[in-house]
TISEKE-556090 format. One record per residue (C-alpha): x, y, z; residue in three letters. Coordinates in steps of 0.5 Angstrom, whole numbers, padded with zeros to 4 digits, always signed. Layout:
N
XYZala...
***
This chain:
465
+0000-0001+0001met+0003+0007-0002ser+0002+0013+0002lys+0003+0020-0002glu+0008+0025+0002val+0006+0032+0001lys+0009+0039+0002phe+0007+0046+0001ala+0007+0048-0006glu+0012+0055-0004asp+0017+0049+0000phe+0025+0049-0002trp+0028+0044-0006trp+0035+0045-0006gly+0041+0043-0004ala+0048+0045-0001ala+0055+0047-0002met+0061+0051-0001ser+0066+0055-0004gly+0073+0050-0001pro+0070+0044-0003gln+0067+0047-0010met+0071+0053-0012glu+0078+0051-0013gly+0083+0055-0010thr+0084+0059-0016phe+0085+0067-0015asp+0085+0067-0008lys+0090+0072-0005pro+0090+0067+0001his+0090+0060+0004glu+0085+0058+0009asn+0086+0053+0014val+0084+0047+0009met+0088+0049+0003asp+0095+0050+0008tyr+0093+0044+0011trp+0093+0039+0003tyr+0099+0043+0002arg+0103+0041+0008thr+0100+0035+0009gln+0098+0031+0003lys+0099+0025+0006glu+0093+0025+0010asp+0088+0027+0003phe+0085+0020+0000phe+0089+0018-0006asp+0092+0025-0004gly+0087+0030-0008val+0087+0036-0005gly+0082+0043-0006pro+0086+0046-0012glu+0080+0044-0018ala+0076+0042-0014ala+0069+0042-0018thr+0071+0048-0022asp+0065+0051-0020phe+0070+0058-0020tyr+0069+0057-0028his+0063+0053-0028arg+0058+0056-0024tyr+0053+0058-0030lys+0053+0051-0032glu+0053+0048-0026asp+0047+0053-0023ile+0043+0052-0030lys+0043+0044-0029met+0041+0044-0021met+0035+0048-0024lys+0034+0043-0029ser+0033+0037-0024ile+0029+0041-0019gly+0032+0046-0015met+0029+0051-0013asn+0034+0054-0009ser+0041+0053-0006phe+0046+0055-0001arg+0053+0055-0002thr+0058+0061+0001ser+0063+0067+0001ile+0069+0066+0002gln+0074+0069+0007trp+0080+0068+0004ser+0077+0069-0003arg+0073+0075-0002leu+0077+0079+0003ile+0084+0082+0000lys+0087+0085+0006asp+0084+0081+0013leu+0086+0087+0018glu+0081+0093+0014thr+0077+0088+0012gly+0078+0091+0003glu+0076+0086-0002pro+0079+0083-0008asp+0077+0087-0014glu+0076+0080-0018lys+0073+0076-0013ala+0067+0082-0012val+0066+0081-0020glu+0065+0073-0019tyr+0061+0073-0013tyr+0057+0078-0016his+0056+0073-0022asn+0054+0068-0019val+0049+0072-0016ile+0046+0075-0022ala+0046+0067-0025glu+0042+0065-0019cys+0037+0071-0020lys+0037+0069-0029lys+0035+0062-0027asn+0029+0064-0022asn+0034+0060-0016met+0034+0062-0009ile+0040+0063-0005leu+0043+0062+0001val+0050+0065+0002met+0054+0063+0008asn+0059+0066+0011leu+0064+0061+0014his+0065+0054+0012his+0071+0051+0016phe+0075+0056+0012asp+0079+0061+0016ile+0084+0065+0013pro+0090+0060+0016ile+0094+0067+0017glu+0089+0068+0022leu+0091+0061+0025leu+0098+0061+0026lys+0098+0068+0028lys+0092+0070+0033tyr+0090+0062+0034gly+0084+0063+0030gly+0078+0062+0033trp+0081+0063+0041glu+0082+0069+0038ser+0077+0075+0041lys+0082+0079+0035his+0078+0074+0030val+0073+0075+0032val+0072+0082+0030asn+0076+0082+0024leu+0071+0075+0022phe+0065+0083+0023val+0069+0087+0018lys+0069+0081+0013phe+0061+0080+0013ala+0061+0088+0014lys+0065+0088+0006thr+0059+0082+0005ala+0053+0086+0007phe+0056+0092+0003glu+0057+0090-0003leu+0051+0084-0004phe+0047+0085+0002gly+0040+0087-0001asn+0042+0082-0007glu+0041+0076-0002ile+0035+0076+0001glu+0037+0070+0006tyr+0045+0070+0010trp+0048+0065+0014thr+0054+0066+0019thr+0057+0060+0020phe+0057+0052+0017asn+0056+0047+0023glu+0061+0051+0028pro+0061+0046+0033met+0065+0041+0028val+0072+0047+0029ile+0072+0046+0036pro+0070+0038+0035glu+0074+0036+0029ala+0080+0041+0030gly+0081+0041+0038tyr+0077+0035+0041leu+0079+0029+0036cys+0084+0031+0032gly+0080+0030+0026phe+0080+0037+0022his+0087+0041+0023tyr+0090+0044+0027pro+0089+0036+0029lys+0089+0037+0036leu+0086+0032+0042val+0083+0033+0048asn+0084+0041+0049lys+0078+0042+0052gly+0079+0049+0054glu+0081+0052+0048glu+0074+0048+0045ala+0071+0052+0051val+0074+0059+0048gln+0072+0057+0042ile+0065+0055+0042ile+0064+0062+0045tyr+0067+0066+0040asn+0064+0063+0034ile+0057+0065+0038asn+0059+0072+0039leu+0062+0072+0032ala+0055+0071+0030ser+0051+0075+0035ala+0056+0080+0032lys+0055+0079+0024val+0047+0078+0026ile+0047+0083+0030glu+0050+0088+0024leu+0047+0085+0018tyr+0040+0088+0021his+0043+0094+0022gln+0045+0095+0014met+0040+0090+0010cys+0032+0088+0010asn+0032+0080+0009gly+0034+0074+0014lys+0040+0071+0017ile+0041+0065+0020gly+0046+0060+0023ile+0046+0053+0020val+0048+0048+0026leu+0049+0040+0026asn+0045+0037+0030leu+0045+0030+0032thr+0041+0028+0038pro+0044+0024+0043ala+0040+0018+0044tyr+0041+0014+0051pro+0043+0006+0052arg+0037+0005+0057ser+0033+0010+0060gln+0037+0008+0068ser+0039+0015+0071pro+0046+0014+0070glu+0045+0014+0062asp+0039+0020+0061leu+0043+0025+0066asn+0049+0022+0060thr+0045+0023+0053ser+0042+0030+0056lys+0050+0033+0059leu+0051+0031+0052val+0046+0034+0048asp+0047+0040+0052ala+0054+0040+0050phe+0054+0038+0043tyr+0048+0041+0041asn+0045+0046+0045arg+0051+0051+0046asn+0050+0053+0039phe+0042+0052+0039leu+0040+0056+0045asp+0044+0062+0044pro+0042+0062+0036ala+0034+0062+0038val+0034+0064+0045his+0040+0068+0047gly+0043+0064+0053glu+0048+0059+0053phe+0045+0052+0057pro+0046+0053+0065glu+0047+0046+0066glu+0054+0047+0060val+0056+0053+0064ile+0055+0049+0071asp+0059+0045+0069leu+0064+0049+0066leu+0065+0053+0071thr+0066+0047+0077glu+0071+0044+0073asn+0075+0051+0073asn+0074+0052+0065val+0069+0056+0063leu+0071+0062+0057trp+0072+0068+0058glu+0066+0073+0057ser+0064+0081+0059thr+0057+0082+0060pro+0057+0086+0054glu+0058+0081+0050glu+0053+0076+0053leu+0048+0082+0053lys+0050+0082+0045thr+0049+0074+0045ile+0043+0075+0048his+0040+0081+0044asp+0042+0078+0037asn+0038+0072+0036thr+0037+0069+0029ile+0032+0069+0024asp+0032+0062+0021phe+0035+0057+0024leu+0039+0051+0017gly+0040+0044+0020val+0044+0039+0018asn+0042+0032+0019tyr+0046+0026+0018tyr+0046+0020+0024his+0045+0021+0031pro+0049+0020+0037lys+0048+0014+0042arg+0051+0015+0048val+0051+0011+0055lys+0055+0013+0062ala+0062+0013+0063arg+0064+0005+0065glu+0072+0006+0065thr+0076+0013+0067lys+0078+0017+0060leu+0086+0017+0061asp+0087+0024+0059cys+0090+0030+0064asp+0086+0036+0061leu+0079+0037+0061trp+0076+0034+0055thr+0067+0033+0056pro+0069+0026+0054glu+0071+0024+0061gln+0062+0024+0063tyr+0061+0019+0056tyr+0062+0015+0052glu+0060+0011+0046glu+0054+0007+0045tyr+0055+0002+0039asp+0048+0000+0039met+0046-0008+0036pro+0043-0008+0030gly+0044-0001+0027lys+0043+0001+0021arg+0050+0003+0018ile+0053+0006+0011asn+0058+0002+0010pro+0062+0007+0006tyr+0062+0013+0011arg+0061+0009+0018gly+0055+0013+0020trp+0048+0010+0023glu+0042+0012+0018ile+0037+0014+0023tyr+0031+0017+0020pro+0026+0018+0026glu+0032+0023+0028ala+0030+0029+0023ile+0022+0028+0026tyr+0026+0028+0034asp+0029+0034+0031ile+0022+0038+0028ala+0018+0037+0035ile+0024+0039+0039asn+0024+0046+0035ile+0017+0047+0035lys+0016+0045+0043asp+0023+0047+0046asn+0025+0053+0040tyr+0019+0057+0039asn+0017+0054+0033asn+0023+0057+0030ile+0022+0058+0021pro+0027+0053+0019trp+0029+0049+0014phe+0034+0042+0013ile+0040+0045+0010ser+0044+0039+0009glu+0043+0030+0009asn+0045+0025+0005gly+0049+0019+0004met+0056+0019+0001gly+0058+0013-0002val+0064+0010-0005glu+0066+0007-0012gly+0058+0009-0015glu+0061+0007-0022glu+0059+0000-0021lys+0053+0003-0021tyr+0053+0006-0027arg+0048+0003-0033asp+0050+0002-0040glu+0048+0009-0042asn+0054+0012-0037gly+0048+0013-0032lys+0049+0012-0024ile+0043+0008-0022asn+0043+0010-0014asp+0037+0007-0012asp+0040+0007-0005tyr+0040+0015-0004arg+0033+0015-0007ile+0032+0011-0001asp+0035+0015+0004phe+0032+0021+0002tyr+0025+0017+0001lys+0025+0015+0009glu+0028+0022+0012his+0023+0026+0008leu+0017+0022+0011phe+0020+0023+0018gln+0020+0030+0016leu+0013+0031+0013glu+0011+0027+0020arg+0014+0033+0024gly+0011+0039+0019ile+0004+0035+0020lys+0005+0037+0027glu+0005+0044+0026gly+0014+0044+0026ser+0015+0051+0022asn+0020+0046+0017cys+0020+0051+0010phe+0025+0047+0005gly+0029+0041+0004tyr+0037+0041+0001his+0041+0035+0001thr+0049+0034+0001trp+0050+0036-0005thr+0048+0038-0012ala+0054+0035-0016ile+0060+0031-0013asp+0064+0036-0009cys+0071+0036-0005trp+0070+0033+0003ser+0076+0035+0006trp+0081+0030+0008asn+0076+0025+0005asn+0077+0028-0002ala+0073+0025-0007tyr+0073+0018-0004lys+0065+0019-0002asn+0060+0022-0008arg+0054+0025-0005tyr+0051+0029-0011gly+0045+0028-0015phe+0050+0030-0021ile+0056+0025-0022gly+0063+0029-0023leu+0069+0026-0027asp+0075+0029-0024leu+0079+0027-0030thr+0074+0031-0035thr+0071+0035-0031gln+0064+0033-0034lys+0058+0033-0030arg+0053+0027-0031thr+0045+0026-0028ile+0044+0021-0024lys+0037+0018-0022lys+0037+0021-0016ser+0038+0029-0019gly+0032+0025-0024glu+0028+0024-0019trp+0029+0030-0015tyr+0026+0034-0021lys+0019+0029-0020thr+0019+0031-0013val+0020+0038-0014ser+0015+0038-0019glu+0010+0034-0016asn+0011+0037-0009his+0012+0030-0006gly+0012+0023-0007phe+0009+0016-0006ser+0012+0012-0001ile+0010+0004+0000glu+0008+0003+0008glu
***
């Protein structure tokens, strides 16, 4: 028996991408942290592939935007690169080639009647600011980010209706300072991570304040929400999951929507003498400058349990309070190692409705990375990625459930439109509706892209119950 999954006629159907993962490094006045990481430690990157060409959106944006429109996308998100737009990082003076490029991208979106969401930071701080000031540990860098945003708003602020300040800000302290996955590849640097969390929240609030002074559109933030599910309903596991949720999700979600940090996090950090440095004026800025809308990136949940073995670490880190729980029977994407759990999108939708003022929000990323997609190519050269279609159907089904119960979700963006460079994973896992031949840069629409067009045109799809 089939069920109709339906969305509003003005619902956003699109995809997300980012400058550093799509454009290539052409004509940039500065290296960002990922460019530098690749140049100095190529062995960290799958097959040694770096960002020099990436998907060459820098030269191919016209055909790419047209192709995205052809598969039913009415919107997409990308980013302005700090390291591309700004020539003088201290003054915020722009680079003229970059100004022309971004004006052209914006014009092409308007020509194709595509809603553009422009993000300001996608893990791509200029490396000079990390080397010279310690990156997001520094409040001077916060102020330089505000100068960058001011330049962007002066140039493009009223040409684009939707802006976001950061993409997945928790990844910066988590991957770079706690887990060592991203450059500078530090581990268990909890005190530094905590200050970075605070400083990025401050930077976001300052940019939101500036935007509302200068422009007439809407500004938000994009957060990767990974609901923390406890191993059991025991008080120990429940308390652990609440603490993990507070640290990894609510540390950005609460300030963004409510203007305040979670009390349990402040209490925990104070008790351990690792609370961030703040001023009353800064906290007022965070309190008074909240988002207009929220972007939610969802890929997988967190499964946690109360810590059973003491963490062997002399430094403070949130991991001393929990352990990952390997839940028996969970579904896994074997290529990425992530759990597939569509029901979490429903839980996120209801959480936003009940606890975050039912703020307008959209799924800003959701996707399935698969290695070796060539094996699914047919005799006509098309990749038949039915697994991706099934993945999206399941997640959209859960999203529609949340919307029917009143959650104020207005769109769905996948990751991503065209196969892109994924940091040190490079092109190992492909995510796009449109396949990319790295050698020729030829683009080919996958079966999922054809499916997405029908979903957009019909405002939904049928699913077997």
